[in-house]
Backbone bond lengths (Angstrom), bond angles and torsions (degrees), N, CA, C in turn:
res aa  C-N    CA-C-N  psi(-1)  N-CA   C-N-CA  omega(-1)  CA-C   N-CA-C  phi
1 M - - - 1.422 - - 1.505 109.91 -
2 K 1.299 117.06 152.65 1.428 121.56 -178.10 1.522 110.22 -120.48
3 I 1.335 116.88 148.35 1.453 120.80 178.40 1.510 106.60 -83.91
4 S 1.315 114.73 140.11 1.451 121.19 176.44 1.514 106.61 -125.24
5 L 1.322 116.30 121.96 1.459 121.47 -179.64 1.547 112.64 -101.70
6 H 1.253 115.52 146.51 1.440 120.77 173.24 1.550 106.82 -66.05
7 P 1.327 118.14 144.86 1.514 118.38 179.40 1.493 114.63 -55.06
8 A 1.351 118.46 -34.63 1.466 119.50 175.28 1.515 112.30 -64.51
9 A 1.329 116.67 -39.16 1.478 121.19 177.82 1.537 110.51 -65.17
10 E 1.288 117.27 -40.32 1.493 119.58 175.21 1.486 111.52 -61.04
11 D 1.368 116.40 -41.99 1.467 121.36 176.96 1.551 108.91 -58.97
12 D 1.297 116.91 -46.02 1.476 122.06 -179.31 1.502 111.78 -57.48
13 I 1.355 115.80 -46.30 1.473 118.08 -178.37 1.513 110.70 -67.04
14 E 1.326 118.98 -38.63 1.446 122.40 178.43 1.549 109.86 -67.12
15 E 1.314 117.61 -40.03 1.517 119.58 177.25 1.536 110.63 -66.01
16 A 1.319 117.97 -39.71 1.431 120.73 -179.02 1.559 109.79 -67.57
17 A 1.353 116.66 -41.40 1.436 118.52 176.93 1.532 111.87 -63.88
18 A 1.341 116.32 -40.73 1.445 118.44 176.67 1.518 114.25 -62.98
19 F 1.356 115.35 -36.35 1.456 120.27 175.05 1.516 112.16 -62.31
20 Y 1.363 114.83 -48.72 1.474 118.70 179.93 1.493 111.05 -62.85
21 E 1.332 116.92 -36.46 1.494 120.05 177.88 1.535 110.73 -63.44
22 K 1.357 115.11 -44.19 1.484 120.62 -176.58 1.473 113.19 -71.89
23 T 1.346 116.93 -42.51 1.471 119.37 -172.51 1.553 110.42 -96.02
24 G 1.329 116.83 -17.36 1.471 120.09 179.04 1.523 109.12 -113.91
25 S 1.375 113.16 -93.96 1.455 120.76 179.15 1.516 109.09 -165.63
26 P 1.307 116.04 165.07 1.452 119.69 176.48 1.521 110.81 -58.69
27 A 1.321 117.60 -34.48 1.452 121.10 -179.15 1.547 109.88 -67.93
28 L 1.324 117.83 -36.51 1.437 120.08 177.95 1.551 110.16 -66.84
29 A 1.314 116.07 -40.76 1.440 119.35 175.93 1.508 112.74 -61.41
30 A 1.293 116.49 -42.02 1.466 121.56 176.52 1.513 111.90 -61.73
31 K 1.339 116.14 -41.36 1.444 120.07 178.36 1.529 112.22 -62.03
32 F 1.359 114.39 -40.45 1.448 121.41 179.79 1.556 109.04 -60.91
33 V 1.309 117.68 -49.76 1.419 122.21 -179.13 1.533 113.28 -65.31
34 A 1.340 115.15 -37.97 1.462 120.39 176.78 1.538 111.06 -65.42
35 E 1.330 117.81 -39.79 1.441 122.80 176.87 1.511 111.52 -65.43
36 F 1.352 118.32 -42.22 1.432 121.89 178.33 1.570 108.72 -61.38
37 K 1.318 116.51 -40.83 1.489 119.62 -179.67 1.533 109.84 -66.78
38 R 1.361 115.72 -40.58 1.452 119.66 -178.59 1.521 112.37 -63.16
39 V 1.343 115.07 -45.63 1.476 119.37 179.66 1.525 110.14 -68.96
40 S 1.268 119.58 -36.99 1.464 123.37 176.38 1.561 109.16 -59.58
41 Q 1.291 116.74 -42.67 1.485 120.01 176.65 1.493 111.41 -63.84
42 L 1.306 117.40 -40.46 1.456 121.44 177.08 1.558 112.71 -60.16
43 L 1.326 113.89 -40.46 1.483 119.11 178.28 1.513 111.04 -67.18
44 L 1.293 118.84 -32.24 1.475 122.23 174.14 1.538 111.16 -65.76
45 E 1.321 113.69 -44.65 1.479 119.25 -177.79 1.499 113.64 -72.97
46 F 1.364 115.11 -35.29 1.487 121.97 -177.35 1.498 108.68 -130.78
47 P 1.356 118.30 76.48 1.482 119.52 -177.86 1.497 118.17 -56.18
48 G 1.332 116.34 -25.19 1.502 119.83 178.87 1.582 114.18 -82.56
49 F 1.328 112.94 -4.43 1.461 118.02 -177.12 1.515 110.12 -61.00
50 G 1.333 114.60 121.94 1.445 119.48 179.89 1.511 115.60 83.79
51 S 1.295 116.70 2.05 1.457 118.78 178.59 1.491 112.53 -68.86
52 P 1.361 117.21 135.91 1.460 118.28 179.16 1.557 110.37 -67.39
53 R 1.324 113.28 149.45 1.445 122.89 179.45 1.539 108.92 -118.66
54 S 1.321 114.45 146.10 1.470 116.91 179.95 1.546 109.99 -72.12
55 R 1.323 116.03 -28.05 1.457 121.03 178.78 1.503 108.52 -136.07
56 G 1.304 115.63 135.83 1.422 119.01 178.91 1.522 111.61 -81.55
57 R 1.300 115.25 172.42 1.465 119.25 175.45 1.517 110.02 -74.24
58 K 1.289 119.22 146.07 1.434 121.80 179.84 1.559 110.80 -57.78
59 G 1.298 114.89 127.14 1.454 121.52 179.31 1.532 111.62 95.00
60 F 1.296 117.74 -8.74 1.465 119.15 179.11 1.544 109.36 -116.37
61 R 1.252 114.58 142.49 1.520 119.89 178.76 1.501 111.37 -130.02
């Protein structure tokens, strides 16, 4: 399966990467994009990851 982003979301990612490159470094921008891709892949593999639950596990809040 492949991730499909809304054009506005793509713009947001590009703007964030440009900001990190300008205020940080090109390496920081690359890390941001790599992390976005990594988490996107996790969501493909585990679609329930981070989903809200009506009741938490006992002992966790």
